[in-house]
C-alpha positions as CSV (number, residue, x, y, z in Angstrom):
1,M,0.0,0.0,0.0
2,L,2.8,2.4,0.9
3,G,4.4,1.8,-2.5
4,N,1.3,3.0,-4.3
5,V,1.2,6.2,-2.2
6,G,4.8,7.0,-3.1
7,A,4.2,6.3,-6.8
8,T,1.1,8.5,-6.8
9,A,2.9,11.3,-5.0
10,N,5.7,11.1,-7.5
11,L,3.3,11.3,-10.5
12,D,1.6,14.3,-8.9
13,S,4.9,16.0,-8.4
14,Q,6.0,15.3,-12.0
15,H,2.6,16.6,-13.3
16,M,3.0,19.7,-11.1
17,W,6.5,20.4,-12.4
18,A,5.4,20.0,-16.0
19,Q,2.6,22.5,-15.4
20,L,4.9,24.9,-13.8
21,R,7.5,24.6,-16.6
22,Q,4.7,25.2,-19.2
23,K,3.5,28.3,-17.3
24,H,7.0,29.5,-16.9
25,N,7.7,29.2,-20.7
26,S,4.4,30.9,-21.5
27,L,5.2,33.8,-19.2
28,K,8.7,34.1,-20.5
29,F,7.3,34.2,-24.1
30,Q,4.9,37.0,-23.1
31,F,7.8,38.9,-21.5
32,V,10.0,38.5,-24.6
33,T,7.2,39.7,-27.0
34,M,6.6,42.7,-24.8
35,E,10.3,43.6,-24.8
36,L,10.3,43.3,-28.6
37,D,7.2,45.5,-28.8
38,L,9.0,48.0,-26.7
39,A,12.1,47.9,-29.0
40,I,9.8,48.4,-32.0
41,T,8.0,51.3,-30.3
42,F,11.3,53.0,-29.4
43,S,12.6,52.4,-32.9
44,L,9.5,54.0,-34.4
45,I,10.0,57.0,-32.3
46,A,13.7,57.2,-33.2
47,A,13.0,56.8,-36.9
48,T,10.3,59.5,-37.0
49,T,11.7,62.3,-34.9
50,N,13.7,65.2,-36.1
51,D,15.4,65.7,-32.7
52,Q,18.7,63.9,-32.9
53,A,19.1,63.6,-29.1
54,K,15.6,62.1,-28.8
55,S,16.5,59.7,-31.7
56,H,19.7,58.6,-30.0
57,R,18.0,58.2,-26.6
58,N,15.2,56.0,-28.1
59,I,17.7,53.9,-30.1
60,A,19.5,53.2,-26.8
61,Y,16.1,52.2,-25.2
62,A,15.4,50.0,-28.2
63,E,18.8,48.4,-27.9
64,Q,18.2,47.7,-24.2
65,A,14.7,46.2,-24.8
66,Y,16.1,44.0,-27.7
67,A,19.0,42.8,-25.6
68,T,16.7,41.9,-22.8
69,A,14.4,40.0,-25.1
70,I,17.3,38.1,-26.7
71,H,18.6,37.2,-23.2
72,F,15.4,35.6,-22.2
73,L,14.6,34.0,-25.5
74,N,16.1,30.6,-24.5
75,C,12.7,28.9,-23.9
76,N,10.9,26.2,-25.7
77,L,8.6,27.9,-28.1
78,E,5.7,26.5,-30.1
79,A,5.6,27.0,-33.9
80,G,3.2,29.9,-33.7
81,Q,5.3,31.6,-31.0
82,N,8.4,31.2,-33.2
83,L,6.5,32.9,-36.1
84,E,5.4,35.8,-33.9
85,I,9.0,36.3,-32.6
86,E,10.4,36.2,-36.2
87,A,7.8,38.7,-37.4
88,K,8.7,41.1,-34.6
89,L,12.4,40.7,-35.3
90,T,11.8,41.3,-39.1
91,Q,9.9,44.4,-38.2
92,L,12.6,45.6,-35.9
93,N,15.2,45.0,-38.6
94,S,13.3,47.1,-41.1
95,L,12.8,49.9,-38.6
96,R,16.6,49.8,-37.9
97,A,17.1,50.9,-41.5
98,G,15.1,54.1,-40.8
99,C,17.2,55.0,-37.7
100,P,20.1,57.3,-38.0
101,S,23.3,55.6,-39.0
102,N,25.3,56.0,-35.8
103,G,26.7,52.6,-35.3
104,L,24.1,51.7,-32.7
105,F,21.5,49.0,-32.6
106,Q,23.2,46.1,-34.5
107,L,20.7,43.3,-34.5
108,A,21.8,39.7,-34.3
109,T,20.7,37.6,-37.3
């Protein structure tokens, strides 16, 4: 009887860890996409302003958001999540072309 209790507790524990891992990966994905959205927003501001100081400041913010996203991007993503990340990175790369050429904001490919 005690053997069954231990096996059941072990299965419950494994199930709980699997659920926690899945939730962790989901939250990490949400965090990464928000950071990429921030990078896109700051890049849009930098690309559309005539104020050079504002442009440089927002490029720096975009770089920081991008670096944070890439740092946390080491999670198991589903196919749809990969496509969403790739779309945001593509948008960010195209926005980079509209930013001042100052040697900043070099995206990893």
